[in-house]
VEXDREN-2710 file (C-alpha; in Angstrom, 1 decimal):
% VEXDREN-2710
k/r/px/py/pz
1/UNK/-0.1/0.0/0.2
2/UNK/1.4/3.5/-0.6
3/UNK/-0.5/6.2/1.0
4/UNK/-0.7/10.1/0.2
5/UNK/-2.4/12.8/2.0
6/UNK/-4.1/15.0/-0.3
7/UNK/-2.4/18.3/-0.6
8/UNK/-1.5/18.0/2.9
9/UNK/-0.3/21.6/4.2
10/UNK/-3.2/23.4/2.7
11/UNK/-5.7/20.6/3.6
12/UNK/-5.0/21.0/7.3
13/UNK/-5.0/24.9/6.7
14/UNK/-8.5/24.6/5.5
15/UNK/-9.4/22.0/8.0
16/UNK/-8.7/24.2/10.7
17/UNK/-9.7/27.4/9.2
18/UNK/-13.5/27.3/7.9
19/UNK/-13.3/30.4/5.8
20/UNK/-11.1/28.6/3.7
21/UNK/-12.5/25.4/2.9
22/UNK/-13.2/25.4/-0.8
23/UNK/-11.4/28.5/-1.9
24/UNK/-7.5/28.3/-3.2
25/UNK/-4.7/28.2/-0.5
26/UNK/-1.2/28.2/-0.9
27/UNK/1.4/27.2/1.8
28/UNK/5.1/28.2/1.5
29/UNK/7.4/31.2/1.6
30/UNK/5.4/33.8/1.6
31/UNK/7.6/36.6/0.1
32/UNK/8.6/37.3/-3.2
33/UNK/11.4/34.6/-3.0
34/UNK/9.5/32.2/-1.3
35/UNK/8.4/29.0/-2.9
36/UNK/5.2/27.0/-2.6
37/UNK/5.4/23.9/-0.4
38/UNK/1.7/23.0/-1.3
39/UNK/-1.4/24.3/-3.1
40/UNK/-4.8/23.1/-2.5
41/UNK/-6.6/21.4/-5.5
42/UNK/-8.6/24.9/-5.9
43/UNK/-5.0/26.7/-6.2
44/UNK/-4.1/24.0/-8.7
45/UNK/-6.9/24.9/-11.4
46/UNK/-5.1/27.8/-12.0
47/UNK/-1.9/26.2/-12.2
48/UNK/-0.1/26.4/-9.1
49/UNK/2.0/23.7/-8.1
50/UNK/4.8/22.8/-5.4
51/UNK/8.4/24.1/-5.8
52/UNK/6.7/27.0/-8.1
53/UNK/8.4/30.4/-7.1
54/UNK/5.8/32.3/-4.8
55/UNK/5.7/35.4/-7.2
56/UNK/4.6/33.2/-9.9
57/UNK/1.7/31.7/-8.0
58/UNK/0.7/34.9/-6.9
59/UNK/0.4/36.3/-10.6
60/UNK/-1.3/32.9/-11.5
61/UNK/-4.0/33.2/-8.5
62/UNK/-4.0/36.3/-6.9
63/UNK/-7.3/35.9/-5.0
64/UNK/-5.8/32.7/-2.9
65/UNK/-4.7/32.7/1.0
66/UNK/-1.0/32.5/1.0
67/UNK/0.1/31.3/4.5
68/UNK/3.3/30.6/5.7
69/UNK/2.6/27.2/7.1
70/UNK/2.3/25.7/10.8
71/UNK/4.5/23.1/11.0
72/UNK/3.6/21.9/14.3
73/UNK/-0.3/21.2/13.2
74/UNK/1.3/19.2/9.9
75/UNK/3.7/17.1/12.5
76/UNK/0.6/16.1/14.7
77/UNK/-1.4/15.3/11.7
78/UNK/1.1/13.3/10.1
79/UNK/1.6/11.5/13.9
80/UNK/-1.8/10.2/13.6
81/UNK/-1.7/8.8/10.3
82/UNK/1.3/7.2/10.8
83/UNK/0.1/5.9/14.1
84/UNK/-2.6/3.8/12.2
85/UNK/-0.5/2.5/9.7
86/UNK/1.8/1.2/12.4
87/UNK/-1.3/-0.3/13.8
88/UNK/-2.2/-2.1/10.6
89/UNK/1.7/-3.2/9.9
90/UNK/4.9/-3.3/11.4
91/UNK/6.8/-2.8/8.2
92/UNK/5.8/1.2/7.4
93/UNK/8.2/3.2/5.8
94/UNK/7.4/6.9/5.9
95/UNK/8.7/9.1/2.9
96/UNK/7.8/12.4/4.2
97/UNK/5.0/13.8/6.9
98/UNK/2.5/12.9/4.1
99/UNK/3.6/9.9/2.5
100/UNK/4.4/6.1/3.1
101/UNK/4.7/2.6/2.2
102/UNK/3.0/-0.3/4.3
103/UNK/4.0/-3.7/3.3
104/UNK/0.1/-5.6/4.0
105/UNK/1.6/-9.2/3.8
106/UNK/3.0/-8.2/7.3
107/UNK/-0.1/-7.1/8.6
108/UNK/-0.4/-7.8/12.5
109/UNK/-3.9/-9.4/12.0
110/UNK/-4.0/-11.8/8.9
111/UNK/-5.0/-9.3/5.8
112/UNK/-7.4/-10.9/3.1
113/UNK/-4.9/-10.4/0.1
114/UNK/-7.6/-11.0/-2.6
115/UNK/-8.6/-7.9/-4.7
116/UNK/-11.6/-7.1/-2.6
117/UNK/-9.6/-7.6/0.5
118/UNK/-7.2/-5.0/0.2
119/UNK/-9.6/-2.5/-1.5
120/UNK/-11.6/-3.0/1.7
121/UNK/-8.6/-2.4/4.1
122/UNK/-7.9/0.3/2.0
123/UNK/-11.2/2.0/2.4
124/UNK/-11.0/1.2/6.5
125/UNK/-7.8/3.3/6.5
126/UNK/-8.9/6.0/4.6
127/UNK/-12.1/6.2/7.0
128/UNK/-10.1/6.0/10.0
129/UNK/-7.7/8.5/8.8
130/UNK/-10.7/11.2/8.0
131/UNK/-12.0/10.1/11.5
132/UNK/-8.8/10.5/13.5
133/UNK/-7.9/13.8/11.6
134/UNK/-10.7/15.6/11.5
135/UNK/-11.7/15.0/8.0
136/UNK/-8.1/15.1/6.1
137/UNK/-8.4/12.8/3.0
138/UNK/-5.8/10.5/1.4
139/UNK/-5.0/8.5/-1.8
140/UNK/-4.1/5.0/-1.7
141/UNK/-2.5/2.9/-4.2
142/UNK/-2.3/-1.1/-4.0
143/UNK/0.0/-3.2/-5.9
144/UNK/2.4/-5.9/-5.8
145/UNK/5.6/-3.7/-5.4
146/UNK/6.4/-0.4/-3.9
147/UNK/6.7/1.1/-7.8
148/UNK/3.4/-0.2/-8.4
149/UNK/1.5/0.8/-5.3
150/UNK/3.0/4.6/-6.0
151/UNK/1.8/4.8/-9.6
152/UNK/-1.4/3.5/-8.3
153/UNK/-1.9/6.1/-6.0
154/UNK/-1.5/8.8/-8.5
155/UNK/-3.8/7.3/-11.0
156/UNK/-7.1/8.4/-8.3
157/UNK/-6.3/11.5/-6.7
158/UNK/-7.8/13.3/-4.8
159/UNK/-9.6/10.9/-2.2
160/UNK/-9.4/7.9/-4.0
161/UNK/-8.4/4.2/-4.0
162/UNK/-6.4/2.2/-7.1
163/UNK/-5.8/-1.4/-7.1
164/UNK/-3.5/-2.7/-10.1
165/UNK/-4.3/-6.3/-10.2
166/UNK/-1.5/-8.7/-10.5
167/UNK/-0.7/-9.4/-13.8
168/UNK/-1.8/-6.2/-15.4
169/UNK/1.3/-4.0/-14.3
170/UNK/3.1/-4.3/-17.8
171/UNK/-0.1/-3.2/-19.5
172/UNK/-0.6/-0.6/-17.4
173/UNK/2.6/1.0/-16.9
174/UNK/3.1/1.2/-20.9
175/UNK/1.0/4.2/-22.1
176/UNK/2.5/6.2/-19.0
177/UNK/5.6/8.7/-19.4
178/UNK/9.2/7.4/-18.7
179/UNK/8.8/10.0/-16.0
180/UNK/6.8/8.1/-13.7
181/UNK/9.8/5.7/-13.4
182/UNK/11.9/6.5/-10.2
183/UNK/15.3/8.1/-11.2
184/UNK/14.0/9.3/-14.5
185/UNK/15.0/13.3/-14.1
186/UNK/15.5/15.6/-16.8
187/UNK/18.8/14.5/-17.6
188/UNK/17.7/11.2/-17.8
189/UNK/14.8/12.1/-19.9
190/UNK/16.7/14.1/-22.7
191/UNK/19.0/11.0/-22.9
192/UNK/16.0/8.7/-23.4
193/UNK/14.4/10.7/-26.0
194/UNK/17.4/10.9/-28.0
195/UNK/16.6/6.9/-28.3
196/UNK/13.0/7.7/-29.3
197/UNK/11.7/7.1/-25.7
198/UNK/8.9/9.0/-24.4
199/UNK/6.6/6.4/-22.7
200/UNK/7.0/3.1/-21.0
201/UNK/5.9/1.3/-23.6
202/UNK/8.9/2.9/-25.8
203/UNK/11.5/1.9/-23.1
204/UNK/9.8/-1.8/-23.1
205/UNK/10.9/-1.9/-26.9
206/UNK/14.3/-1.3/-25.9
207/UNK/16.9/-4.4/-24.7
208/UNK/18.5/-4.0/-21.6
209/UNK/22.1/-3.8/-23.4
210/UNK/20.4/-0.8/-25.2
211/UNK/19.8/1.2/-21.8
212/UNK/23.4/-0.2/-20.3
213/UNK/24.9/1.2/-23.1
214/UNK/23.6/4.4/-23.1
215/UNK/23.0/5.2/-19.4
216/UNK/25.4/2.9/-17.4
217/UNK/25.0/-0.6/-16.0
218/UNK/23.3/0.4/-13.0
219/UNK/21.0/2.9/-13.9
220/UNK/20.2/1.0/-17.1
221/UNK/19.7/-2.4/-15.7
222/UNK/17.1/-0.8/-13.0
223/UNK/15.4/1.2/-15.5
224/UNK/14.4/-2.0/-17.7
225/UNK/13.8/-3.6/-14.7
226/UNK/11.1/-1.0/-13.7
227/UNK/9.6/-0.7/-17.2
228/UNK/8.1/-4.3/-16.8
229/UNK/7.2/-4.2/-13.2
230/UNK/10.3/-6.0/-11.5
231/UNK/10.8/-4.3/-8.2
232/UNK/11.9/-6.2/-5.4
233/UNK/12.5/-3.7/-3.0
234/UNK/11.3/-3.9/0.6
235/UNK/9.7/-1.6/2.9
236/UNK/12.1/-0.5/5.1
237/UNK/10.9/0.9/8.7
238/UNK/13.7/2.1/9.8
239/UNK/14.7/4.3/6.6
240/UNK/16.6/7.4/7.7
241/UNK/17.4/9.8/5.2
242/UNK/20.6/11.6/5.9
243/UNK/20.7/14.0/3.4
244/UNK/18.5/15.8/0.4
245/UNK/20.5/17.0/-2.9
246/UNK/19.5/18.4/-6.0
247/UNK/21.8/17.8/-9.1
248/UNK/21.9/18.8/-12.7
249/UNK/23.8/17.8/-15.4
250/UNK/24.0/19.7/-18.7
251/UNK/24.0/18.8/-22.6
252/UNK/26.6/22.1/-22.8
253/UNK/28.9/23.0/-20.4
254/UNK/27.4/26.1/-18.4
255/UNK/30.4/28.3/-18.6
256/UNK/29.0/32.0/-17.0
257/UNK/28.6/32.5/-13.2
258/UNK/25.4/34.2/-13.2
259/UNK/23.9/31.0/-14.9
260/UNK/25.6/28.8/-12.4
261/UNK/24.3/30.9/-9.6
262/UNK/21.1/31.0/-11.0
263/UNK/21.0/27.5/-11.4
264/UNK/22.3/27.0/-7.5
265/UNK/18.9/29.1/-6.6
266/UNK/16.7/27.1/-8.3
267/UNK/18.4/23.9/-6.6
268/UNK/18.2/25.5/-3.4
269/UNK/14.7/26.1/-3.9
270/UNK/13.8/22.4/-4.6
271/UNK/16.0/21.3/-2.1
272/UNK/14.3/23.7/0.6
273/UNK/11.0/22.4/-0.7
274/UNK/11.8/18.9/0.0
275/UNK/13.1/19.9/3.6
276/UNK/9.5/21.3/4.4
277/UNK/7.7/18.3/2.6
278/UNK/10.0/16.1/5.2
279/UNK/9.6/18.5/8.2
280/UNK/13.4/18.8/9.0
281/UNK/16.1/21.3/9.0
282/UNK/19.6/21.1/8.1
283/UNK/22.9/22.2/9.6
284/UNK/25.5/21.6/6.4
285/UNK/25.3/22.7/3.0
286/UNK/27.0/21.1/0.5
287/UNK/28.0/22.1/-3.4
288/UNK/28.8/19.5/-5.8
289/UNK/31.1/20.7/-9.3
290/UNK/32.1/18.3/-11.9
291/UNK/34.4/20.4/-14.5
292/UNK/34.5/19.7/-18.4
293/UNK/37.2/17.1/-17.8
294/UNK/35.1/15.3/-15.2
295/UNK/37.0/16.8/-12.6
296/UNK/34.7/16.7/-9.5
297/UNK/35.0/19.0/-6.5
298/UNK/32.7/18.7/-3.3
299/UNK/32.5/21.8/-0.9
300/UNK/30.4/21.7/2.4
301/UNK/29.8/24.3/5.4
302/UNK/28.7/23.1/8.6
303/UNK/26.1/26.1/9.7
304/UNK/25.8/27.3/13.5
305/UNK/22.2/26.6/13.4
306/UNK/19.7/24.4/11.3
307/UNK/17.3/25.9/8.5
308/UNK/15.1/25.2/5.9
309/UNK/15.4/28.5/4.3
310/UNK/16.0/28.6/0.5
311/UNK/17.4/31.9/1.0
312/UNK/20.2/30.7/3.2
313/UNK/21.3/27.7/1.1
314/UNK/21.8/29.7/-1.7
315/UNK/23.9/32.2/-0.4
316/UNK/26.0/29.5/1.6
317/UNK/26.3/27.3/-1.6
318/UNK/26.9/30.5/-4.0
319/UNK/29.6/31.5/-1.4
320/UNK/31.5/27.9/-2.0
321/UNK/31.2/28.3/-5.5
322/UNK/33.1/31.9/-5.5
323/UNK/36.5/30.0/-4.4
324/UNK/36.5/27.6/-7.6
325/UNK/38.4/28.3/-11.2
326/UNK/35.4/27.3/-13.5
327/UNK/36.7/29.3/-16.6
328/UNK/36.5/26.0/-19.0
329/UNK/33.0/25.2/-17.9
330/UNK/31.2/22.9/-15.5
331/UNK/28.8/19.9/-16.4
332/UNK/27.2/19.1/-13.3
333/UNK/26.4/21.3/-10.7
334/UNK/24.5/20.1/-7.2
335/UNK/23.3/21.6/-4.3
336/UNK/22.9/19.3/-0.8
337/UNK/22.0/19.4/2.4
338/UNK/22.7/17.0/5.6
339/UNK/22.9/17.1/9.3
340/UNK/19.6/17.0/9.1
341/UNK/16.9/17.5/12.4
342/UNK/13.6/18.2/13.5
343/UNK/14.1/21.5/15.1
344/UNK/14.8/24.9/13.4
345/UNK/17.7/26.9/14.8
346/UNK/17.3/30.6/12.9
347/UNK/18.6/32.9/15.1
348/UNK/22.0/33.0/13.1
349/UNK/20.2/34.1/10.1
350/UNK/18.4/37.2/11.3
351/UNK/21.1/39.3/9.7
352/UNK/20.3/37.6/6.0
353/UNK/16.6/38.2/6.4
354/UNK/14.4/41.3/4.8
355/UNK/11.0/42.3/6.0
356/UNK/8.1/43.4/3.3
357/UNK/5.5/45.5/4.8
358/UNK/1.8/45.0/3.9
359/UNK/-1.4/47.4/4.8
360/UNK/-3.7/46.3/7.1
361/UNK/-7.2/45.2/5.2
362/UNK/-5.3/43.5/2.7
363/UNK/-7.0/40.5/1.2
364/UNK/-6.8/37.1/3.3
365/UNK/-3.1/35.3/3.3
366/UNK/-1.2/38.5/2.3
367/UNK/2.5/37.8/3.0
368/UNK/4.4/40.0/5.7
369/UNK/7.7/38.5/5.0
370/UNK/10.0/37.2/2.6
371/UNK/11.4/33.9/4.2
372/UNK/9.9/30.7/4.7
373/UNK/11.1/30.2/8.3
374/UNK/11.7/32.5/11.1
375/UNK/11.6/33.0/15.1
376/UNK/7.8/33.8/15.7
377/UNK/6.7/36.7/14.2
378/UNK/3.0/37.6/12.7
379/UNK/3.2/35.7/10.0
380/UNK/0.0/34.7/7.7
381/UNK/-1.9/31.8/8.9
382/UNK/-0.3/31.6/12.2
383/UNK/-2.2/30.9/15.3
384/UNK/-3.0/33.4/18.0
385/UNK/-5.2/33.8/21.1
386/UNK/-7.1/37.2/22.0
387/UNK/-8.0/37.7/25.6
388/UNK/-11.5/38.5/24.7
389/UNK/-12.2/37.3/21.5
390/UNK/-10.5/33.8/21.8
391/UNK/-8.3/31.7/19.3
392/UNK/-7.9/32.9/15.8
393/UNK/-5.4/33.5/13.0
394/UNK/-3.4/36.1/11.4
395/UNK/-4.8/37.5/8.2
396/UNK/-2.3/39.9/7.4
397/UNK/-0.1/42.7/9.2
398/UNK/2.0/45.8/8.1
399/UNK/2.7/49.1/9.3
400/UNK/2.4/48.4/12.7
401/UNK/-1.0/46.4/13.0
402/UNK/-2.0/42.9/12.6
403/UNK/-5.5/41.6/11.4
404/UNK/-7.1/38.6/13.0
405/UNK/-9.9/36.2/11.8
406/UNK/-11.4/34.6/15.1
407/UNK/-12.2/31.1/14.1
408/UNK/-11.3/27.3/14.6
409/UNK/-12.1/23.9/13.0
410/UNK/-15.3/24.0/15.2
411/UNK/-16.5/27.3/14.7
412/UNK/-17.4/28.1/11.3
413/UNK/-16.3/31.1/9.8
414/UNK/-15.7/34.0/12.1
415/UNK/-15.1/37.9/12.3
416/UNK/-12.4/39.7/11.5
417/UNK/-10.5/42.4/13.6
418/UNK/-7.5/44.7/13.5
419/UNK/-5.1/45.3/16.4
420/UNK/-1.7/46.8/17.0
421/UNK/1.3/44.4/16.9
422/UNK/2.0/45.8/20.9
423/UNK/-1.8/45.0/21.9
424/UNK/-1.2/43.2/25.3
425/UNK/-4.4/41.2/24.7
426/UNK/-3.2/39.5/21.7
427/UNK/-0.7/36.6/22.0
428/UNK/1.0/34.3/19.6
429/UNK/0.5/30.6/20.3
END
């Protein structure tokens, strides 16, 4: 079983903020340099998607609620879901806060592994997730391997169940893009395109030797096996990711430093988005550079605190690039982080962060700051309590004032009030 919580961060916000239900919601870095972490399905109809620059999301969907995110709420919802899965089977492999594999053959109570049995089991899991999380939905894929289960969960989103019946895997995979196969990124896709490969059916038509010749033995062998649904990877409950990285291999060597810096910024944003999805922070930033002659340099810097800020990762990786001699060009560039932790230590980076003032009374979710995570601030979406009005959340702030909508998951849409930032009756939660 592969379980994927639907538009997870945005769904938690809609659950807890009744006025946002049925409306476009975008969660991520709320400033102009921020990146979208999750978009609700209402926002996706406008073309907004994860890893998109926030300024582009604002252009596509200006009426969305843009929220900075509440990681405590996301972690709590994730803990509930993972506990449901662990009650079902001892073999649960979390991939992130909102995604996990489950080995049903190892179920604590002998499971009916017939087609009808596993679909009924998935329906029970979905019902329990909705009940115990206050209404969150998930998409579940069922199949004979991790790869097939992951493919299946993408076939019926959102809030669906899809079973790939044993024996039908190769046929179902055939019309799909090769991009659904793990390990097929932009560089591999381009190399396969030169062979005339666009779909998995095209890949199935190639011999393993042809793929090995083009992609190397390890990668070619793996892709050939997955094209025919051969995947013997086990569900690993002790999976512990030590690092996150993004690398780009260029068809033509990159020469200009401005282009290199731009690519570093793009990769840093992708790394930061993956960190936010996993709910982790990093203490070490690594830059990987491969020159035109295949000489490879790897440079790292350990910070005094942990962060998930794309801006900080970009700044550190760009600084690591500065001392390298790259006049002859670069064929590979990569940005990575390690030393992962679940607690942020952002005070080190305050000097690098900028503020963006917003007048009160602006539309819901308007940004107040340009970074992804900060020490406690009046960020849009953050929880507050007023001594008289009770619990609510920040609608917007700026010019010394903060606008709050007073509502909770159980109250229905509530009233909006504006206060001075130093109002002693208003408290961040």
